[in-house]
C-alpha positions as CSV (number, residue, x, y, z in Angstrom):
1,G,-22.8,20.5,0.7
2,I,-22.9,18.3,-2.4
3,G,-25.3,19.3,-5.2
4,E,-28.5,21.3,-5.2
5,F,-29.9,19.6,-2.1
6,N,-26.7,20.2,0.1
7,G,-26.1,16.4,0.3
8,S,-23.3,14.4,2.0
9,R,-21.4,11.2,1.0
10,N,-19.2,8.7,2.8
11,T,-16.9,6.6,0.6
12,L,-14.9,3.6,1.9
13,N,-12.5,2.3,-0.8
14,F,-11.6,-1.4,-0.7
15,Q,-8.4,-1.2,-2.7
16,P,-6.2,-4.4,-2.7
17,V,-3.0,-4.4,-4.8
18,L,-1.6,-7.8,-5.7
19,P,1.7,-8.3,-7.5
20,I,2.0,-11.5,-9.6
21,S,5.3,-12.8,-10.9
22,L,4.9,-13.7,-14.6
23,S,8.5,-14.5,-15.3
24,P,12.0,-13.7,-13.7
25,K,11.9,-10.4,-15.7
26,L,8.2,-9.4,-15.6
27,N,5.6,-8.8,-12.9
28,M,1.9,-8.0,-13.3
29,I,0.6,-5.7,-10.6
30,T,-3.2,-6.0,-10.2
31,R,-5.3,-3.3,-8.5
32,L,-8.9,-3.3,-7.7
33,V,-10.7,-0.2,-6.4
34,L,-14.2,-0.9,-5.1
35,P,-16.0,2.1,-3.5
36,I,-18.6,1.4,-0.8
37,I,-20.8,4.5,-0.6
38,S,-23.4,5.8,1.7
39,Q,-25.0,9.1,0.6
40,Q,-27.8,11.4,1.8
41,D,-29.8,14.1,0.0
42,I,-27.8,13.7,-3.3
43,S,-30.6,12.6,-5.7
44,A,-33.4,14.3,-3.7
45,P,-34.1,15.8,-0.3
46,G,-34.5,13.1,2.4
47,V,-33.4,10.3,0.0
48,N,-30.5,8.0,0.9
49,Q,-28.5,5.4,-1.2
50,S,-26.0,2.9,0.1
51,G,-24.0,0.2,-1.6
52,L,-21.3,-0.5,-4.0
53,S,-20.2,2.0,-6.7
54,D,-18.5,1.0,-10.0
55,A,-15.2,-0.9,-9.7
56,T,-12.0,-0.1,-11.5
57,V,-9.7,-3.0,-12.2
58,S,-6.1,-2.5,-13.6
59,A,-3.2,-4.7,-14.6
60,L,0.2,-3.0,-14.7
61,F,3.0,-4.9,-16.4
62,S,6.3,-4.0,-14.7
63,P,10.0,-5.1,-14.8
64,A,10.5,-7.6,-12.0
65,V,13.7,-5.9,-10.8
66,A,13.8,-2.2,-9.9
67,K,16.8,-0.3,-11.1
68,N,18.2,2.4,-8.8
69,G,15.0,2.2,-6.7
70,L,12.9,3.1,-9.8
71,T,9.8,1.0,-10.6
72,W,7.3,1.6,-13.4
73,G,4.4,-0.2,-15.0
74,V,1.9,0.2,-17.8
75,G,-1.3,-1.6,-18.8
76,P,-5.0,-1.5,-19.2
77,I,-7.7,-0.3,-16.8
78,F,-11.4,-1.3,-16.8
79,L,-14.4,0.5,-15.4
80,V,-16.8,-2.3,-14.3
81,P,-20.5,-1.3,-13.6
82,T,-20.8,-3.0,-10.2
83,A,-23.0,-0.3,-8.6
84,T,-25.9,-1.6,-6.6
85,D,-28.0,1.6,-7.2
86,K,-28.2,3.7,-10.3
87,F,-27.3,6.8,-8.3
88,L,-24.0,5.2,-7.2
89,G,-22.6,4.4,-10.6
90,T,-22.3,5.2,-14.3
91,E,-24.1,2.2,-15.7
92,K,-21.2,2.1,-18.3
93,L,-18.4,-0.4,-19.0
94,G,-15.2,1.5,-19.7
95,V,-11.5,0.9,-20.7
96,G,-8.3,2.8,-21.1
97,P,-4.6,3.0,-20.3
98,T,-2.9,3.3,-16.9
99,A,0.7,3.8,-15.8
100,I,2.6,4.1,-12.6
101,I,6.1,5.3,-11.7
102,L,7.7,5.3,-8.3
103,K,11.1,5.7,-6.6
104,Q,12.2,4.2,-3.3
105,Q,15.2,5.7,-1.5
106,N,16.3,6.2,2.1
107,G,12.9,5.2,3.5
108,W,11.0,7.4,1.1
109,T,8.6,6.1,-1.6
110,Y,7.2,8.7,-4.0
111,G,5.7,8.7,-7.5
112,A,2.4,9.0,-9.4
113,L,-0.4,6.8,-10.8
114,V,-2.3,8.0,-13.9
115,N,-5.2,6.6,-16.0
116,Q,-7.8,7.6,-18.6
117,I,-11.1,5.7,-19.0
118,W,-13.6,6.0,-21.8
119,S,-16.9,4.2,-21.8
120,V,-17.4,1.7,-24.5
121,V,-20.9,0.3,-23.8
122,G,-23.7,0.8,-21.3
123,S,-27.0,2.7,-20.7
124,D,-27.9,5.2,-23.5
125,A,-29.8,7.1,-20.8
126,R,-26.5,7.9,-18.9
127,A,-23.7,10.3,-19.9
128,D,-20.6,8.8,-21.5
129,V,-17.5,8.4,-19.4
130,S,-14.3,10.2,-20.4
131,Q,-12.3,10.6,-17.2
132,M,-8.7,11.1,-16.3
133,F,-7.3,10.3,-12.8
134,V,-3.9,11.4,-11.5
135,Q,-2.6,10.4,-8.1
136,P,0.8,11.7,-7.0
137,F,1.8,10.0,-3.7
138,F,4.6,10.0,-1.1
139,V,5.3,8.1,2.1
140,Y,8.1,7.7,4.6
141,N,8.6,4.3,6.2
142,W,10.7,3.7,9.3
143,Q,12.6,0.4,9.7
144,S,9.7,-0.8,11.9
145,G,7.4,-0.7,8.9
146,A,5.3,2.2,10.1
147,G,4.8,4.9,7.6
148,L,3.4,8.5,7.3
149,G,2.5,10.0,4.0
150,G,-0.2,11.2,1.7
151,N,-1.5,11.5,-1.8
152,F,-3.5,13.8,-4.0
153,E,-6.4,12.6,-6.2
154,L,-7.2,14.7,-9.2
155,T,-10.1,13.6,-11.3
156,Q,-10.8,15.4,-14.6
157,N,-14.3,14.6,-16.0
158,W,-14.0,15.6,-19.7
159,E,-17.7,15.0,-20.4
160,G,-19.0,17.0,-17.4
161,N,-16.1,19.5,-17.8
162,F,-15.2,19.6,-14.1
163,T,-12.2,18.8,-11.9
164,A,-12.2,17.4,-8.4
165,I,-9.1,17.4,-6.1
166,F,-8.7,15.6,-2.8
167,F,-5.8,15.2,-0.3
168,N,-5.5,12.0,1.6
169,P,-3.0,12.0,4.6
170,T,-2.1,8.4,5.5
171,I,-0.8,6.3,8.3
172,S,0.5,2.9,7.3
173,G,2.1,-0.3,8.6
174,I,3.8,-3.2,6.9
175,T,3.1,-6.7,8.1
176,Q,3.5,-10.2,6.8
177,L,0.8,-12.8,5.9
178,G,2.6,-16.1,5.4
179,N,5.3,-15.3,2.9
180,Q,3.5,-12.2,1.5
181,K,4.3,-8.8,2.8
182,M,1.3,-6.5,3.2
183,Q,0.9,-2.8,3.7
184,L,-2.2,-1.5,5.5
185,V,-3.1,2.1,5.0
186,V,-5.8,4.3,6.6
187,G,-6.5,8.0,6.4
188,P,-9.2,10.7,5.8
189,R,-10.1,12.1,2.3
190,I,-10.1,15.9,2.4
191,P,-11.7,17.9,-0.4
192,V,-9.4,20.5,-1.8
193,S,-11.5,21.6,-4.8
194,I,-14.7,19.9,-5.8
195,P,-17.4,21.0,-8.3
196,E,-20.5,22.8,-6.9
């Protein structure tokens, strides 16, 4: 039911997070979000687009040692115009701040990620980007490494003056690849409130 042509969209987010130790006291947590989209009847009836959307790349600088289970980080985020079709992206390069805070205690991890992106260059034919993203999250992990949780995604588009909210219930597992621990997460994206 998206847009005037009652379209549909499937989004698969490729979203690796990689912590890098910069010193005994400082880590840099890198995060890439690369959406892979397939959509029908969005731009016109009977017209489909599939491919990459724009990527967001962030670098969060964080203390290497958590205190009382509390971890936080701040840094820059970049909107990179990687879309393979003009209907899948903004055709803009953007930049802004991002921050995360999370607490781990008794098997629980909960916290929030927030960022704000403004476009700085790009196609004059496309709308400017001024967008805030807020993602509160929670997960409970058993000693086996299995986890159950979820997150909300709130996107506020200041230029288009609309808000979209999704809930993502998740199932996760922790494994190890060499010396690096990995968490794999899967779950559906459920619209709670999306613009008409």
